[in-house]
C-alpha positions as CSV (number, residue, x, y, z in Angstrom):
1,M,95.4,83.5,126.7
2,F,95.1,87.1,125.8
3,K,96.0,90.3,127.8
4,K,93.4,91.3,130.0
5,S,92.4,94.1,128.5
6,E,91.5,91.6,125.5
7,R,89.6,89.2,127.6
8,L,85.8,89.5,128.2
9,S,84.7,90.6,131.9
10,K,81.8,89.3,133.2
11,V,79.2,92.0,132.4
12,E,80.6,92.1,128.7
13,F,80.2,88.2,128.0
14,S,76.5,88.9,129.4
15,H,76.0,91.6,127.0
16,Y,77.5,89.8,124.3
17,F,76.4,86.2,125.2
18,K,72.3,87.4,124.5
19,T,73.2,89.8,121.8
20,G,76.1,88.4,119.4
21,K,75.2,86.9,116.0
22,R,75.4,82.7,116.5
23,Y,77.2,80.3,114.1
24,H,76.6,76.4,115.6
25,S,78.2,73.4,113.9
26,K,78.8,70.2,115.1
27,Y,82.0,70.6,117.7
28,V,81.6,74.3,118.2
29,T,79.2,77.5,118.9
30,V,80.6,80.6,117.9
31,I,79.5,84.5,118.5
32,I,80.5,87.3,116.6
33,D,79.3,91.0,118.1
34,Q,80.9,94.4,116.4
35,H,83.0,96.4,119.0
36,P,85.5,99.0,118.5
37,T,88.7,96.6,120.3
38,R,89.4,92.9,120.4
39,K,87.6,90.8,122.7
40,M,87.9,86.8,123.2
41,A,86.5,84.2,125.2
42,V,86.8,80.3,125.1
43,I,84.3,78.6,127.1
44,A,84.7,74.9,127.7
45,S,82.3,73.1,130.0
46,K,82.5,70.1,132.0
47,K,80.3,68.5,129.4
48,V,83.1,68.5,126.5
49,A,85.8,67.0,129.1
50,K,85.7,66.1,132.8
51,S,89.0,66.3,133.5
52,A,90.4,70.2,134.0
53,V,93.3,69.6,132.7
54,R,91.6,68.0,129.7
55,R,89.9,71.1,129.4
56,N,92.1,73.3,129.8
57,L,94.3,72.1,127.1
58,L,91.4,72.2,124.3
59,R,91.3,75.8,125.8
60,R,94.3,76.6,125.2
61,R,94.9,75.1,121.4
62,V,91.8,77.0,120.6
63,Y,93.3,79.9,121.9
64,A,96.0,79.6,119.7
65,F,94.1,79.3,117.1
66,L,92.5,82.5,117.7
67,R,96.3,84.2,118.6
68,E,97.6,83.1,114.5
69,E,94.8,83.5,112.9
70,L,92.3,86.2,113.8
71,V,95.2,88.2,115.6
72,S,97.4,88.7,112.4
73,E,94.5,89.5,110.5
74,G,93.6,92.5,112.5
75,F,90.4,91.1,114.0
76,V,88.7,93.6,115.9
77,G,85.0,92.5,117.5
78,V,84.1,89.8,120.0
79,C,84.5,86.6,119.5
80,I,83.0,83.7,122.2
81,V,83.8,80.3,121.4
82,I,81.9,77.7,122.8
83,L,83.1,74.3,123.0
84,K,80.8,71.1,122.5
85,P,81.0,67.6,123.9
86,N,82.3,66.7,120.4
87,F,84.8,68.8,120.5
88,N,86.8,66.4,123.0
89,S,87.4,63.6,120.1
90,L,89.2,65.8,118.2
91,S,92.4,65.5,116.9
92,R,94.5,69.0,116.9
93,K,94.9,69.1,113.0
94,A,91.3,68.6,112.7
95,T,90.8,71.4,115.6
96,Y,92.1,73.8,113.7
97,E,90.9,72.9,110.3
98,E,87.1,72.8,112.1
99,L,88.1,75.9,113.9
100,K,89.0,77.7,110.6
101,K,86.0,76.6,109.0
102,Q,84.0,77.9,111.5
103,L,85.6,81.7,111.7
104,I,86.1,81.7,107.8
105,K,81.9,82.5,107.8
């Protein structure tokens, strides 16, 4: 989880969800936009996993990846990661590879 100052509020989320540049894959959709500071959000709906425990696990994995890769590179801007139902079937290693492939674009 990121600090509260690095997370999107509901109003900011709605704005960037509509206006951001989208990148789609079989497992995730990534929305990126310009912002003077770093703002992150990860969305995992009930379609991804029925169990809240499983959704939170997937969300934590994505947040860990974002912290390792984007923050270490000095990323500045808005990044929203939306998980798709197929994402639940990925292993931890495959999760990192898929996210890396999408965020490098």
